[in-house]
C-alpha positions in Angstrom: -39.1 304.0 -20.8 -40.2 300.8 -19.6 -41.5 299.5 -16.2 -39.3 299.9 -13.2 -37.9 296.7 -11.8 -38.9 296.0 -8.3 -37.0 293.2 -6.4 -39.2 290.5 -5.1 -38.2 288.4 -1.9 -38.7 284.6 -2.1 -42.3 283.6 -2.1 -43.6 286.9 -2.9 -47.0 286.9 -4.7 -48.3 290.0 -6.8 -51.0 291.5 -4.8 -52.8 292.8 -7.9 -52.6 289.6 -10.0 -52.3 286.8 -7.0 -49.9 285.2 -8.9 -46.2 284.5 -8.6 -43.8 286.8 -10.4 -41.4 285.1 -12.8 -38.2 285.8 -14.7 -37.4 284.3 -18.3 -34.0 284.3 -19.5 -33.3 283.4 -23.0 -36.2 284.3 -25.4 -35.8 282.1 -28.4 -38.7 279.8 -29.4 -39.1 278.0 -25.8 -38.5 281.0 -23.8 -40.8 283.1 -26.0 -43.3 280.4 -25.5 -43.0 280.3 -21.7 -43.0 283.9 -21.1 -46.0 284.2 -23.4 -47.9 281.6 -21.5 -47.2 283.3 -18.0 -48.1 286.6 -19.5 -51.3 285.1 -20.8 -52.1 283.5 -17.2 -51.4 286.7 -15.4 -48.2 286.1 -14.0 -45.9 289.2 -13.7 -43.0 288.4 -16.0 -39.6 290.0 -16.2 -37.6 288.9 -19.5 -34.0 289.1 -20.6 -32.3 288.3 -23.9 -28.7 289.2 -24.9 -30.5 290.6 -28.2 -33.1 293.0 -26.3 -35.3 293.4 -29.4 -36.4 289.7 -28.8 -38.5 291.0 -26.0 -40.3 293.6 -27.7 -43.4 291.6 -28.4 -43.7 290.4 -24.7 -43.1 293.9 -23.5 -46.1 294.9 -25.4 -48.1 292.0 -23.7 -47.0 293.3 -20.4 -43.6 291.9 -19.5 -40.8 293.8 -17.9 -37.6 294.1 -20.1 -34.6 293.6 -17.4 -31.5 295.9 -18.5 -29.2 293.3 -17.5 -28.9 289.6 -16.8 -28.1 290.5 -13.0 -31.1 292.8 -13.1 -33.5 289.9 -14.2 -32.3 287.5 -11.9 -32.7 289.7 -9.1 -36.2 290.9 -9.9 -37.9 287.6 -8.8 -37.4 284.6 -6.8 -38.6 282.3 -9.8 -36.2 282.3 -12.7 -36.4 280.3 -15.8 -33.5 279.9 -18.2 -34.1 278.7 -21.7 -30.5 279.2 -23.4 -29.0 277.3 -26.0 -25.3 276.4 -25.6 -23.3 276.9 -29.2 -20.3 275.0 -29.7 -17.6 277.0 -31.4 
């Protein structure tokens, strides 16, 4: 399976990378670009999208796929949301 989610406390810095862990919610064009940039700059990155397959390429790059949005938010103290609100 995927990597295990470990909860980070506010202000934690990942000891192996020296970078702040970040969660990205919403993996459309903006979320994909943001998560890719974070991963390319060695930030431990947790991702979540309502369509889980949108995270596949990011997981291949080293991201951690959260199973639920709650898990994603709880995983890191820095959370970015790139979600589009659709009118019905």
